[in-house]
All heavy atoms as TSV, in Angstrom:
chain	resi	resn	atom	element	x	y	z
A	1	MET	N	N	-7.516	-31.538	-9.397
A	1	MET	CA	C	-6.507	-31.199	-8.423
A	1	MET	C	C	-5.981	-29.792	-8.716
A	1	MET	O	O	-5.711	-29.450	-9.856
A	1	MET	CB	C	-5.373	-32.213	-8.460
A	1	MET	CG	C	-4.249	-31.895	-7.532
A	1	MET	SD	S	-3.009	-33.185	-7.605
A	1	MET	CE	C	-2.379	-33.049	-5.980
A	2	ILE	N	N	-5.815	-29.002	-7.687
A	2	ILE	CA	C	-5.291	-27.649	-7.827
A	2	ILE	C	C	-3.802	-27.662	-7.517
A	2	ILE	O	O	-3.378	-28.115	-6.462
A	2	ILE	CB	C	-6.014	-26.685	-6.870
A	2	ILE	CG1	C	-7.499	-26.629	-7.221
A	2	ILE	CG2	C	-5.392	-25.305	-6.934
A	2	ILE	CD1	C	-8.319	-25.821	-6.262
A	3	ALA	N	N	-3.025	-27.157	-8.468
A	3	ALA	CA	C	-1.574	-27.099	-8.274
A	3	ALA	C	C	-1.221	-25.801	-7.560
A	3	ALA	O	O	-1.748	-24.742	-7.883
A	3	ALA	CB	C	-0.864	-27.159	-9.618
A	4	PRO	N	N	-0.339	-25.852	-6.581
A	4	PRO	CA	C	0.059	-24.624	-5.880
A	4	PRO	C	C	0.878	-23.711	-6.786
A	4	PRO	O	O	1.582	-24.172	-7.675
A	4	PRO	CB	C	0.902	-25.143	-4.712
A	4	PRO	CG	C	1.418	-26.452	-5.179
A	4	PRO	CD	C	0.354	-27.022	-6.084
A	5	VAL	N	N	0.746	-22.429	-6.583
A	5	VAL	CA	C	1.554	-21.456	-7.314
A	5	VAL	C	C	2.852	-21.276	-6.541
A	5	VAL	O	O	2.843	-20.868	-5.390
A	5	VAL	CB	C	0.813	-20.103	-7.426
A	5	VAL	CG1	C	1.698	-19.067	-8.109
A	5	VAL	CG2	C	-0.501	-20.280	-8.163
A	6	LEU	N	N	3.946	-21.619	-7.179
A	6	LEU	CA	C	5.243	-21.508	-6.528
A	6	LEU	C	C	5.844	-20.146	-6.828
A	6	LEU	O	O	5.941	-19.739	-7.976
A	6	LEU	CB	C	6.179	-22.616	-7.020
A	6	LEU	CG	C	5.695	-24.045	-6.764
A	6	LEU	CD1	C	6.667	-25.040	-7.374
A	6	LEU	CD2	C	5.524	-24.298	-5.292
A	7	THR	N	N	6.199	-19.437	-5.788
A	7	THR	CA	C	6.834	-18.136	-5.945
A	7	THR	C	C	8.046	-18.077	-5.035
A	7	THR	O	O	8.153	-18.808	-4.063
A	7	THR	CB	C	5.869	-16.987	-5.591
A	7	THR	OG1	O	5.440	-17.151	-4.249
A	7	THR	CG2	C	4.674	-16.959	-6.514
A	8	HIS	N	N	8.923	-17.178	-5.366
A	8	HIS	CA	C	10.142	-16.991	-4.587
A	8	HIS	C	C	9.998	-15.733	-3.743
A	8	HIS	O	O	9.800	-14.646	-4.269
A	8	HIS	CB	C	11.351	-16.861	-5.524
A	8	HIS	CG	C	12.607	-16.510	-4.820
A	8	HIS	ND1	N	13.282	-17.414	-4.035
A	8	HIS	CD2	C	13.300	-15.353	-4.749
A	8	HIS	CE1	C	14.354	-16.814	-3.521
A	8	HIS	NE2	N	14.380	-15.565	-3.938
A	9	VAL	N	N	10.065	-15.880	-2.437
A	9	VAL	CA	C	9.983	-14.735	-1.537
A	9	VAL	C	C	11.350	-14.069	-1.505
A	9	VAL	O	O	12.332	-14.672	-1.111
A	9	VAL	CB	C	9.567	-15.162	-0.106
A	9	VAL	CG1	C	9.624	-13.981	0.840
A	9	VAL	CG2	C	8.190	-15.787	-0.111
A	10	ASP	N	N	11.386	-12.810	-1.956
A	10	ASP	CA	C	12.648	-12.067	-1.968
A	10	ASP	C	C	12.895	-11.342	-0.662
A	10	ASP	O	O	14.034	-11.141	-0.267
A	10	ASP	CB	C	12.660	-11.063	-3.114
A	10	ASP	CG	C	12.681	-11.761	-4.455
A	10	ASP	OD1	O	13.624	-12.520	-4.710
A	10	ASP	OD2	O	11.739	-11.561	-5.239
A	11	ALA	N	N	11.823	-10.895	-0.018
A	11	ALA	CA	C	11.974	-10.158	1.237
A	11	ALA	C	C	10.747	-10.408	2.100
A	11	ALA	O	O	9.625	-10.191	1.664
A	11	ALA	CB	C	12.141	-8.674	0.975
A	12	ASP	N	N	10.968	-10.877	3.302
A	12	ASP	CA	C	9.893	-11.103	4.257
A	12	ASP	C	C	10.062	-10.105	5.389
A	12	ASP	O	O	11.000	-10.189	6.169
A	12	ASP	CB	C	9.939	-12.535	4.779
A	12	ASP	CG	C	8.758	-12.888	5.649
A	12	ASP	OD1	O	8.043	-11.966	6.109
A	12	ASP	OD2	O	8.532	-14.084	5.875
A	13	HIS	N	N	9.148	-9.155	5.461
A	13	HIS	CA	C	9.218	-8.099	6.470
A	13	HIS	C	C	8.356	-8.417	7.691
A	13	HIS	O	O	8.201	-7.590	8.571
A	13	HIS	CB	C	8.794	-6.761	5.858
A	13	HIS	CG	C	9.737	-6.302	4.798
A	13	HIS	ND1	N	10.879	-5.599	5.071
A	13	HIS	CD2	C	9.735	-6.484	3.452
A	13	HIS	CE1	C	11.527	-5.352	3.959
A	13	HIS	NE2	N	10.861	-5.882	2.961
A	14	GLY	N	N	7.779	-9.612	7.723
A	14	GLY	CA	C	6.991	-10.045	8.871
A	14	GLY	C	C	5.508	-9.744	8.731
A	14	GLY	O	O	5.092	-8.845	8.013
A	15	ASN	N	N	4.690	-10.535	9.411
A	15	ASN	CA	C	3.234	-10.374	9.461
A	15	ASN	C	C	2.580	-10.345	8.086
A	15	ASN	O	O	1.625	-9.617	7.861
A	15	ASN	CB	C	2.848	-9.118	10.248
A	15	ASN	CG	C	3.281	-9.205	11.686
A	15	ASN	OD1	O	3.276	-10.276	12.275
A	15	ASN	ND2	N	3.688	-8.090	12.251
A	16	GLY	N	N	3.102	-11.123	7.145
A	16	GLY	CA	C	2.510	-11.205	5.807
A	16	GLY	C	C	3.001	-10.168	4.823
A	16	GLY	O	O	2.586	-10.171	3.674
A	17	CYS	N	N	3.859	-9.271	5.250
A	17	CYS	CA	C	4.412	-8.240	4.365
A	17	CYS	C	C	5.624	-8.840	3.652
A	17	CYS	O	O	6.733	-8.832	4.174
A	17	CYS	CB	C	4.808	-7.003	5.173
A	17	CYS	SG	S	5.546	-5.697	4.176
A	18	VAL	N	N	5.376	-9.394	2.460
A	18	VAL	CA	C	6.439	-10.065	1.705
A	18	VAL	C	C	6.482	-9.521	0.286
A	18	VAL	O	O	5.475	-9.054	-0.250
A	18	VAL	CB	C	6.244	-11.598	1.676
A	18	VAL	CG1	C	6.419	-12.197	3.052
A	18	VAL	CG2	C	4.887	-11.968	1.121
A	19	LEU	N	N	7.658	-9.577	-0.328
A	19	LEU	CA	C	7.860	-9.127	-1.696
A	19	LEU	C	C	8.336	-10.305	-2.536
A	19	LEU	O	O	9.191	-11.073	-2.103
A	19	LEU	CB	C	8.895	-8.009	-1.742
A	19	LEU	CG	C	8.629	-6.807	-0.833
A	19	LEU	CD1	C	9.760	-5.801	-0.947
A	19	LEU	CD2	C	7.296	-6.176	-1.126
A	20	PHE	N	N	7.782	-10.435	-3.737
A	20	PHE	CA	C	8.099	-11.531	-4.642
A	20	PHE	C	C	8.618	-10.977	-5.956
A	20	PHE	O	O	7.976	-10.123	-6.562
A	20	PHE	CB	C	6.846	-12.357	-4.954
A	20	PHE	CG	C	6.120	-12.870	-3.748
A	20	PHE	CD1	C	5.107	-12.123	-3.166
A	20	PHE	CD2	C	6.432	-14.104	-3.202
A	20	PHE	CE1	C	4.425	-12.597	-2.066
A	20	PHE	CE2	C	5.749	-14.583	-2.095
A	20	PHE	CZ	C	4.752	-13.827	-1.524
A	21	SER	N	N	9.762	-11.459	-6.437
A	21	SER	CA	C	10.281	-10.987	-7.722
A	21	SER	C	C	9.534	-11.611	-8.887
A	21	SER	O	O	9.498	-11.038	-9.972
A	21	SER	CB	C	11.773	-11.303	-7.850
A	21	SER	OG	O	11.974	-12.704	-7.829
A	22	ASP	N	N	8.914	-12.757	-8.669
A	22	ASP	CA	C	8.262	-13.466	-9.765
A	22	ASP	C	C	6.734	-13.467	-9.667
A	22	ASP	O	O	6.071	-14.200	-10.384
A	22	ASP	CB	C	8.787	-14.897	-9.845
A	22	ASP	CG	C	8.575	-15.683	-8.560
A	22	ASP	OD1	O	8.180	-15.071	-7.542
A	22	ASP	OD2	O	8.809	-16.899	-8.574
A	23	ASN	N	N	6.161	-12.634	-8.800
A	23	ASN	CA	C	4.708	-12.581	-8.670
A	23	ASN	C	C	4.299	-11.160	-8.274
A	23	ASN	O	O	4.112	-10.858	-7.103
A	23	ASN	CB	C	4.228	-13.609	-7.644
A	23	ASN	CG	C	2.729	-13.766	-7.639
A	23	ASN	OD1	O	1.985	-12.871	-8.035
A	23	ASN	ND2	N	2.261	-14.911	-7.181
A	24	THR	N	N	4.182	-10.291	-9.272
A	24	THR	CA	C	3.865	-8.893	-8.986
A	24	THR	C	C	2.485	-8.732	-8.362
A	24	THR	O	O	2.278	-7.848	-7.533
A	24	THR	CB	C	3.971	-8.018	-10.245
A	24	THR	OG1	O	3.133	-8.566	-11.265
A	24	THR	CG2	C	5.402	-7.933	-10.736
A	25	SER	N	N	1.546	-9.577	-8.727
A	25	SER	CA	C	0.201	-9.492	-8.160
A	25	SER	C	C	0.233	-9.741	-6.653
A	25	SER	O	O	-0.401	-9.013	-5.874
A	25	SER	CB	C	-0.720	-10.503	-8.846
A	25	SER	OG	O	-2.003	-10.443	-8.311
A	26	ALA	N	N	0.972	-10.746	-6.222
A	26	ALA	CA	C	1.089	-11.038	-4.790
A	26	ALA	C	C	1.841	-9.927	-4.064
A	26	ALA	O	O	1.505	-9.584	-2.928
A	26	ALA	CB	C	1.791	-12.379	-4.588
A	27	THR	N	N	2.840	-9.329	-4.710
A	27	THR	CA	C	3.581	-8.228	-4.101
A	27	THR	C	C	2.686	-7.012	-3.915
A	27	THR	O	O	2.678	-6.396	-2.847
A	27	THR	CB	C	4.805	-7.858	-4.956
A	27	THR	OG1	O	5.707	-8.970	-4.964
A	27	THR	CG2	C	5.530	-6.644	-4.404
A	28	VAL	N	N	1.906	-6.669	-4.927
A	28	VAL	CA	C	0.993	-5.531	-4.824
A	28	VAL	C	C	-0.023	-5.775	-3.717
A	28	VAL	O	O	-0.301	-4.887	-2.902
A	28	VAL	CB	C	0.297	-5.257	-6.174
A	28	VAL	CG1	C	-0.843	-4.265	-6.016
A	28	VAL	CG2	C	1.299	-4.753	-7.194
A	29	ASP	N	N	-0.564	-6.969	-3.647
A	29	ASP	CA	C	-1.517	-7.314	-2.587
A	29	ASP	C	C	-0.870	-7.166	-1.217
A	29	ASP	O	O	-1.476	-6.611	-0.292
A	29	ASP	CB	C	-2.016	-8.749	-2.787
A	29	ASP	CG	C	-3.033	-9.152	-1.743
A	29	ASP	OD1	O	-4.187	-8.688	-1.847
A	29	ASP	OD2	O	-2.668	-9.902	-0.819
A	30	SER	N	N	0.335	-7.631	-1.083
A	30	SER	CA	C	1.050	-7.529	0.182
A	30	SER	C	C	1.297	-6.077	0.570
A	30	SER	O	O	1.066	-5.672	1.709
A	30	SER	CB	C	2.379	-8.286	0.090
A	30	SER	OG	O	3.083	-8.219	1.306
A	31	LEU	N	N	1.756	-5.261	-0.391
A	31	LEU	CA	C	2.022	-3.856	-0.117
A	31	LEU	C	C	0.754	-3.107	0.275
A	31	LEU	O	O	0.769	-2.268	1.169
A	31	LEU	CB	C	2.659	-3.182	-1.335
A	31	LEU	CG	C	4.085	-3.600	-1.674
A	31	LEU	CD1	C	4.489	-3.034	-3.036
A	31	LEU	CD2	C	5.053	-3.177	-0.590
A	32	ARG	N	N	-0.354	-3.412	-0.374
A	32	ARG	CA	C	-1.606	-2.691	-0.116
A	32	ARG	C	C	-2.285	-3.116	1.173
A	32	ARG	O	O	-2.855	-2.286	1.875
A	32	ARG	CB	C	-2.575	-2.900	-1.272
A	32	ARG	CG	C	-2.159	-2.167	-2.529
A	32	ARG	CD	C	-3.179	-2.308	-3.611
A	32	ARG	NE	N	-4.350	-1.506	-3.287
A	32	ARG	CZ	C	-5.500	-1.590	-3.929
A	32	ARG	NH1	N	-5.644	-2.438	-4.922
A	32	ARG	NH2	N	-6.518	-0.824	-3.578
A	33	PHE	N	N	-2.258	-4.411	1.480
A	33	PHE	CA	C	-3.116	-4.911	2.551
A	33	PHE	C	C	-2.396	-5.538	3.744
A	33	PHE	O	O	-3.020	-5.778	4.769
A	33	PHE	CB	C	-4.109	-5.929	1.991
A	33	PHE	CG	C	-4.966	-5.375	0.886
A	33	PHE	CD1	C	-4.850	-5.857	-0.397
A	33	PHE	CD2	C	-5.856	-4.347	1.140
A	33	PHE	CE1	C	-5.637	-5.340	-1.419
A	33	PHE	CE2	C	-6.648	-3.821	0.130
A	33	PHE	CZ	C	-6.533	-4.323	-1.154
A	34	ARG	N	N	-1.113	-5.819	3.637
A	34	ARG	CA	C	-0.437	-6.541	4.712
A	34	ARG	C	C	0.726	-5.792	5.349
A	34	ARG	O	O	1.148	-6.125	6.447
A	34	ARG	CB	C	0.043	-7.895	4.195
A	34	ARG	CG	C	-1.120	-8.827	3.911
A	34	ARG	CD	C	-0.707	-10.032	3.092
A	34	ARG	NE	N	-1.790	-10.947	2.818
A	34	ARG	CZ	C	-2.876	-10.686	2.124
A	34	ARG	NH1	N	-3.073	-9.494	1.624
A	34	ARG	NH2	N	-3.809	-11.587	1.895
A	35	CYS	N	N	1.253	-4.789	4.667
A	35	CYS	CA	C	2.404	-4.048	5.187
A	35	CYS	C	C	1.941	-2.843	5.999
A	35	CYS	O	O	1.031	-2.121	5.597
A	35	CYS	CB	C	3.298	-3.578	4.042
A	35	CYS	SG	S	4.005	-4.919	3.059
A	36	SER	N	N	2.593	-2.630	7.126
A	36	SER	CA	C	2.286	-1.466	7.955
A	36	SER	C	C	2.973	-0.234	7.374
A	36	SER	O	O	3.831	-0.334	6.480
A	36	SER	CB	C	2.784	-1.697	9.382
A	36	SER	OG	O	4.208	-1.692	9.402
A	37	ALA	N	N	2.620	0.931	7.886
A	37	ALA	CA	C	3.262	2.179	7.441
A	37	ALA	C	C	4.760	2.128	7.692
A	37	ALA	O	O	5.553	2.580	6.856
A	37	ALA	CB	C	2.627	3.368	8.162
A	38	GLU	N	N	5.171	1.563	8.808
A	38	GLU	CA	C	6.596	1.466	9.129
A	38	GLU	C	C	7.306	0.528	8.158
A	38	GLU	O	O	8.429	0.805	7.716
A	38	GLU	CB	C	6.792	0.979	10.568
A	38	GLU	CG	C	6.333	1.958	11.618
A	38	GLU	CD	C	4.810	1.926	11.858
A	38	GLU	OE1	O	4.126	0.957	11.431
A	38	GLU	OE2	O	4.306	2.881	12.456
A	39	GLN	N	N	6.666	-0.592	7.812
A	39	GLN	CA	C	7.272	-1.527	6.870
A	39	GLN	C	C	7.384	-0.894	5.490
A	39	GLN	O	O	8.410	-1.032	4.818
A	39	GLN	CB	C	6.450	-2.815	6.806
A	39	GLN	CG	C	6.568	-3.655	8.055
A	39	GLN	CD	C	5.544	-4.775	8.098
A	39	GLN	OE1	O	4.380	-4.577	7.781
A	39	GLN	NE2	N	5.995	-5.964	8.514
A	40	LEU	N	N	6.349	-0.187	5.047
A	40	LEU	CA	C	6.399	0.483	3.749
A	40	LEU	C	C	7.506	1.527	3.723
A	40	LEU	O	O	8.205	1.675	2.719
A	40	LEU	CB	C	5.049	1.134	3.428
A	40	LEU	CG	C	3.927	0.180	3.068
A	40	LEU	CD1	C	2.616	0.946	2.939
A	40	LEU	CD2	C	4.231	-0.595	1.809
A	41	ASP	N	N	7.675	2.233	4.813
A	41	ASP	CA	C	8.732	3.242	4.893
A	41	ASP	C	C	10.097	2.606	4.669
A	41	ASP	O	O	10.913	3.113	3.893
A	41	ASP	CB	C	8.677	3.953	6.245
A	41	ASP	CG	C	9.672	5.091	6.338
A	41	ASP	OD1	O	9.698	5.925	5.403
A	41	ASP	OD2	O	10.420	5.145	7.327
A	42	VAL	N	N	10.354	1.484	5.309
A	42	VAL	CA	C	11.640	0.790	5.152
A	42	VAL	C	C	11.798	0.271	3.724
A	42	VAL	O	O	12.855	0.430	3.106
A	42	VAL	CB	C	11.752	-0.368	6.170
A	42	VAL	CG1	C	12.941	-1.257	5.857
A	42	VAL	CG2	C	11.842	0.169	7.578
A	43	ILE	N	N	10.746	-0.330	3.184
A	43	ILE	CA	C	10.810	-0.891	1.828
A	43	ILE	C	C	11.140	0.196	0.821
A	43	ILE	O	O	12.051	0.057	-0.002
A	43	ILE	CB	C	9.484	-1.584	1.466
A	43	ILE	CG1	C	9.308	-2.853	2.305
A	43	ILE	CG2	C	9.425	-1.904	-0.032
A	43	ILE	CD1	C	7.915	-3.441	2.256
A	44	TYR	N	N	10.399	1.314	0.855
A	44	TYR	CA	C	10.610	2.367	-0.135
A	44	TYR	C	C	11.903	3.148	0.112
A	44	TYR	O	O	12.540	3.609	-0.827
A	44	TYR	CB	C	9.407	3.309	-0.177
A	44	TYR	CG	C	8.193	2.644	-0.787
A	44	TYR	CD1	C	7.023	2.494	-0.060
A	44	TYR	CD2	C	8.232	2.143	-2.076
A	44	TYR	CE1	C	5.916	1.872	-0.616
A	44	TYR	CE2	C	7.133	1.522	-2.634
A	44	TYR	CZ	C	5.976	1.399	-1.904
A	44	TYR	OH	O	4.887	0.782	-2.450
A	45	ARG	N	N	12.302	3.298	1.359
A	45	ARG	CA	C	13.534	4.026	1.662
A	45	ARG	C	C	14.749	3.328	1.065
A	45	ARG	O	O	15.668	3.971	0.556
A	45	ARG	CB	C	13.716	4.165	3.167
A	45	ARG	CG	C	15.013	4.912	3.525
A	45	ARG	CD	C	15.145	5.177	4.992
A	45	ARG	NE	N	14.081	6.111	5.356
A	45	ARG	CZ	C	13.484	6.133	6.535
A	45	ARG	NH1	N	13.851	5.292	7.469
A	45	ARG	NH2	N	12.542	7.004	6.796
A	46	TYR	N	N	14.793	2.014	1.112
A	46	TYR	CA	C	15.968	1.279	0.660
A	46	TYR	C	C	15.820	0.655	-0.722
A	46	TYR	O	O	16.727	-0.027	-1.191
A	46	TYR	CB	C	16.343	0.217	1.690
A	46	TYR	CG	C	16.759	0.846	2.999
A	46	TYR	CD1	C	15.923	0.827	4.104
A	46	TYR	CD2	C	17.971	1.519	3.101
A	46	TYR	CE1	C	16.293	1.430	5.295
A	46	TYR	CE2	C	18.354	2.136	4.285
A	46	TYR	CZ	C	17.509	2.082	5.373
A	46	TYR	OH	O	17.877	2.695	6.537
A	47	ALA	N	N	14.711	0.919	-1.402
A	47	ALA	CA	C	14.510	0.385	-2.750
A	47	ALA	C	C	15.395	1.126	-3.745
A	47	ALA	O	O	15.650	2.320	-3.597
A	47	ALA	CB	C	13.050	0.518	-3.156
A	48	SER	N	N	15.853	0.422	-4.748
A	48	SER	CA	C	16.627	1.087	-5.794
A	48	SER	C	C	15.678	1.881	-6.685
A	48	SER	O	O	14.501	1.563	-6.802
A	48	SER	CB	C	17.403	0.056	-6.618
A	48	SER	OG	O	16.504	-0.848	-7.219
A	49	ARG	N	N	16.212	2.918	-7.274
A	49	ARG	CA	C	15.407	3.746	-8.165
A	49	ARG	C	C	15.100	2.997	-9.445
A	49	ARG	O	O	15.951	2.337	-10.009
A	49	ARG	CB	C	16.134	5.034	-8.511
A	49	ARG	CG	C	16.307	5.933	-7.341
A	49	ARG	CD	C	16.993	7.196	-7.764
A	49	ARG	NE	N	17.243	8.021	-6.589
A	49	ARG	CZ	C	17.970	9.103	-6.591
A	49	ARG	NH1	N	18.540	9.497	-7.705
A	49	ARG	NH2	N	18.141	9.794	-5.492
A	50	GLY	N	N	13.878	3.151	-9.899
A	50	GLY	CA	C	13.479	2.564	-11.177
A	50	GLY	C	C	13.413	3.645	-12.241
A	50	GLY	O	O	13.702	4.816	-11.985
A	51	ASP	N	N	13.034	3.247	-13.425
A	51	ASP	CA	C	12.868	4.203	-14.508
A	51	ASP	C	C	11.619	5.042	-14.273
A	51	ASP	O	O	10.629	4.567	-13.708
A	51	ASP	CB	C	12.750	3.478	-15.847
A	51	ASP	CG	C	14.027	2.751	-16.229
A	51	ASP	OD1	O	15.110	3.217	-15.818
A	51	ASP	OD2	O	13.930	1.727	-16.929
A	52	MET	N	N	11.646	6.269	-14.728
A	52	MET	CA	C	10.508	7.166	-14.624
A	52	MET	C	C	9.419	6.701	-15.591
A	52	MET	O	O	9.704	6.489	-16.768
A	52	MET	CB	C	10.934	8.594	-14.963
A	52	MET	CG	C	9.814	9.580	-14.916
A	52	MET	SD	S	9.165	9.823	-13.263
A	52	MET	CE	C	10.329	10.976	-12.624
A	53	PRO	N	N	8.196	6.514	-15.108
A	53	PRO	CA	C	7.109	6.125	-16.018
A	53	PRO	C	C	6.865	7.214	-17.068
A	53	PRO	O	O	6.977	8.406	-16.780
A	53	PRO	CB	C	5.894	5.994	-15.099
A	53	PRO	CG	C	6.447	5.879	-13.725
A	53	PRO	CD	C	7.746	6.601	-13.728
A	54	VAL	N	N	6.527	6.793	-18.261
A	54	VAL	CA	C	6.254	7.714	-19.350
A	54	VAL	C	C	4.867	7.400	-19.905
A	54	VAL	O	O	4.528	6.238	-20.118
A	54	VAL	CB	C	7.311	7.581	-20.465
A	54	VAL	CG1	C	6.999	8.479	-21.642
A	54	VAL	CG2	C	8.700	7.872	-19.916
A	55	GLY	N	N	4.065	8.435	-20.134
A	55	GLY	CA	C	2.750	8.246	-20.733
A	55	GLY	C	C	1.684	7.938	-19.689
A	55	GLY	O	O	1.942	7.904	-18.492
A	56	ALA	N	N	0.480	7.731	-20.175
A	56	ALA	CA	C	-0.658	7.439	-19.300
A	56	ALA	C	C	-0.498	6.055	-18.678
A	56	ALA	O	O	-0.067	5.113	-19.340
A	56	ALA	CB	C	-1.956	7.508	-20.095
A	57	LYS	N	N	-0.824	5.957	-17.409
A	57	LYS	CA	C	-0.720	4.684	-16.691
A	57	LYS	C	C	-2.038	4.389	-16.004
A	57	LYS	O	O	-2.750	5.282	-15.573
A	57	LYS	CB	C	0.392	4.735	-15.632
A	57	LYS	CG	C	1.760	5.009	-16.183
A	57	LYS	CD	C	2.226	3.889	-17.066
A	57	LYS	CE	C	3.579	4.190	-17.666
A	57	LYS	NZ	N	3.830	3.487	-18.874
A	58	ASP	N	N	-2.361	3.131	-15.897
A	58	ASP	CA	C	-3.545	2.684	-15.185
A	58	ASP	C	C	-3.051	2.037	-13.901
A	58	ASP	O	O	-2.465	0.969	-13.928
A	58	ASP	CB	C	-4.324	1.676	-16.019
A	58	ASP	CG	C	-5.577	1.198	-15.319
A	58	ASP	OD1	O	-6.055	1.889	-14.407
A	58	ASP	OD2	O	-6.075	0.122	-15.683
A	59	GLY	N	N	-3.244	2.712	-12.779
A	59	GLY	CA	C	-2.740	2.165	-11.533
A	59	GLY	C	C	-3.184	2.991	-10.355
A	59	GLY	O	O	-4.139	3.762	-10.439
A	60	TRP	N	N	-2.487	2.854	-9.257
A	60	TRP	CA	C	-2.835	3.552	-8.025
A	60	TRP	C	C	-1.558	3.908	-7.292
A	60	TRP	O	O	-0.510	3.339	-7.533
A	60	TRP	CB	C	-3.749	2.707	-7.149
A	60	TRP	CG	C	-3.216	1.320	-6.928
A	60	TRP	CD1	C	-3.451	0.231	-7.695
A	60	TRP	CD2	C	-2.308	0.891	-5.908
A	60	TRP	NE1	N	-2.743	-0.842	-7.217
A	60	TRP	CE2	C	-2.041	-0.465	-6.116
A	60	TRP	CE3	C	-1.703	1.535	-4.844
A	60	TRP	CZ2	C	-1.200	-1.194	-5.294
A	60	TRP	CZ3	C	-0.862	0.805	-4.025
A	60	TRP	CH2	C	-0.632	-0.559	-4.268
A	61	VAL	N	N	-1.671	4.832	-6.376
A	61	VAL	CA	C	-0.556	5.215	-5.532
A	61	VAL	C	C	-0.718	4.485	-4.211
A	61	VAL	O	O	-1.791	4.487	-3.634
A	61	VAL	CB	C	-0.537	6.742	-5.305
A	61	VAL	CG1	C	0.555	7.130	-4.336
A	61	VAL	CG2	C	-0.388	7.470	-6.643
A	62	ALA	N	N	0.349	3.857	-3.755
A	62	ALA	CA	C	0.293	3.107	-2.505
A	62	ALA	C	C	0.232	4.066	-1.321
A	62	ALA	O	O	1.051	4.957	-1.204
A	62	ALA	CB	C	1.518	2.199	-2.367
A	63	ALA	N	N	-0.757	3.888	-0.494
A	63	ALA	CA	C	-0.863	4.651	0.750
A	63	ALA	C	C	-1.399	3.694	1.804
A	63	ALA	O	O	-2.437	3.082	1.613
A	63	ALA	CB	C	-1.808	5.836	0.589
A	64	PRO	N	N	-0.673	3.526	2.889
A	64	PRO	CA	C	-1.142	2.602	3.933
A	64	PRO	C	C	-2.483	3.043	4.509
A	64	PRO	O	O	-2.822	4.230	4.488
A	64	PRO	CB	C	-0.050	2.648	4.994
A	64	PRO	CG	C	0.821	3.788	4.645
A	64	PRO	CD	C	0.559	4.190	3.247
A	65	ARG	N	N	-3.233	2.087	4.973
A	65	ARG	CA	C	-4.559	2.346	5.559
A	65	ARG	C	C	-4.487	3.403	6.640
A	65	ARG	O	O	-5.400	4.186	6.799
A	65	ARG	CB	C	-5.155	1.056	6.096
A	65	ARG	CG	C	-5.515	0.062	5.027
A	65	ARG	CD	C	-6.065	-1.237	5.618
A	65	ARG	NE	N	-5.130	-1.904	6.519
A	65	ARG	CZ	C	-4.116	-2.653	6.115
A	65	ARG	NH1	N	-3.871	-2.812	4.844
A	65	ARG	NH2	N	-3.317	-3.228	7.000
A	66	GLN	N	N	-3.401	3.452	7.394
A	66	GLN	CA	C	-3.262	4.408	8.485
A	66	GLN	C	C	-3.225	5.842	7.972
A	66	GLN	O	O	-3.528	6.762	8.704
A	66	GLN	CB	C	-1.997	4.136	9.293
A	66	GLN	CG	C	-1.961	2.788	9.967
A	66	GLN	CD	C	-1.381	1.696	9.074
A	66	GLN	OE1	O	-1.356	1.802	7.849
A	66	GLN	NE2	N	-0.944	0.616	9.677
A	67	MET	N	N	-2.838	6.057	6.725
A	67	MET	CA	C	-2.720	7.408	6.181
A	67	MET	C	C	-3.956	7.830	5.397
A	67	MET	O	O	-4.080	8.974	5.011
A	67	MET	CB	C	-1.497	7.482	5.262
A	67	MET	CG	C	-0.184	7.285	5.999
A	67	MET	SD	S	1.226	7.269	4.907
A	67	MET	CE	C	1.245	8.927	4.306
A	68	GLN	N	N	-4.861	6.906	5.127
A	68	GLN	CA	C	-6.052	7.215	4.350
A	68	GLN	C	C	-7.115	7.802	5.261
A	68	GLN	O	O	-7.259	7.415	6.410
A	68	GLN	CB	C	-6.570	5.968	3.650
A	68	GLN	CG	C	-5.582	5.412	2.649
A	68	GLN	CD	C	-6.033	4.090	2.061
A	68	GLN	OE1	O	-7.102	3.609	2.369
A	68	GLN	NE2	N	-5.205	3.510	1.221
A	69	SER	N	N	-7.873	8.765	4.737
A	69	SER	CA	C	-8.923	9.373	5.554
A	69	SER	C	C	-10.274	8.777	5.259
A	69	SER	O	O	-10.485	8.043	4.404
A	69	SER	CB	C	-8.975	10.861	5.317
A	69	SER	OG	O	-9.085	11.150	3.951
Protein backbone atom coordinates (compact mmCIF):
# COMPACT_ATOMS: atom_id res chain seq x y z
CA MET A 1 0.00 0.00 0.00
CA ILE A 2 1.28 3.47 -0.87
CA ALA A 3 0.79 6.11 1.80
CA PRO A 4 -0.03 9.62 0.57
CA VAL A 5 2.45 12.39 1.25
CA LEU A 6 0.70 14.95 3.40
CA THR A 7 1.76 18.53 2.87
CA HIS A 8 0.41 21.86 3.94
CA VAL A 9 -0.49 24.27 1.14
CA ASP A 10 0.59 27.73 2.24
CA ALA A 11 -0.47 29.61 -0.88
CA ASP A 12 -2.65 28.50 -3.77
CA HIS A 13 -2.32 30.85 -6.73
CA GLY A 14 -4.58 28.76 -8.97
CA ASN A 15 -4.06 26.30 -11.84
CA GLY A 16 -1.60 24.16 -9.86
CA CYS A 17 0.64 27.05 -8.81
CA VAL A 18 0.93 26.27 -5.09
CA LEU A 19 3.59 26.83 -2.43
CA PHE A 20 4.30 24.41 0.42
CA SER A 21 6.25 25.28 3.58
CA ASP A 22 6.93 21.62 4.34
CA ASN A 23 7.73 20.30 0.84
CA THR A 24 10.40 22.28 -1.00
CA SER A 25 10.55 19.75 -3.84
CA ALA A 26 6.85 20.23 -4.62
CA THR A 27 7.23 24.02 -4.36
CA VAL A 28 10.15 24.06 -6.80
CA ASP A 29 8.20 21.85 -9.21
CA SER A 30 5.22 24.16 -8.96
CA LEU A 31 7.31 27.30 -9.52
CA ARG A 32 9.11 25.80 -12.53
CA PHE A 33 6.27 24.05 -14.32
CA ARG A 34 2.87 25.26 -13.09
CA CYS A 35 3.12 28.98 -12.33
CA SER A 36 2.61 31.56 -15.06
CA ALA A 37 4.84 34.61 -15.48
CA GLU A 38 2.14 36.74 -13.86
CA GLN A 39 1.85 34.38 -10.88
CA LEU A 40 5.64 34.32 -10.42
CA ASP A 41 5.70 38.11 -10.52
CA VAL A 42 3.16 38.31 -7.68
CA ILE A 43 4.91 35.60 -5.64
CA TYR A 44 8.36 37.20 -5.87
CA ARG A 45 7.10 40.78 -5.52
CA TYR A 46 5.48 40.10 -2.15
CA ALA A 47 7.95 37.52 -0.80
CA SER A 48 9.99 38.47 2.23
CA ARG A 49 13.70 38.87 1.75
CA GLY A 50 15.85 35.90 2.64
CA ASP A 51 19.49 35.68 3.56
CA MET A 52 22.05 36.24 0.82
CA PRO A 53 23.52 32.91 -0.34
CA VAL A 54 27.20 32.50 0.42
CA GLY A 55 29.62 30.22 -1.43
CA ALA A 56 29.12 27.89 -4.37
CA LYS A 57 25.57 26.68 -4.90
CA ASP A 58 24.13 23.90 -7.01
CA GLY A 59 20.85 25.13 -8.42
CA TRP A 60 19.08 27.09 -11.11
CA VAL A 61 17.50 30.47 -11.63
CA ALA A 62 13.73 30.42 -12.01
CA ALA A 63 12.56 31.74 -15.36
CA PRO A 64 9.06 31.05 -16.66
CA ARG A 65 8.75 29.17 -19.93
CA GLN A 66 7.38 32.33 -21.56
CA MET A 67 10.70 34.12 -20.97
CA GLN A 68 12.98 31.30 -22.15
CA SER A 69 14.23 31.35 -25.73
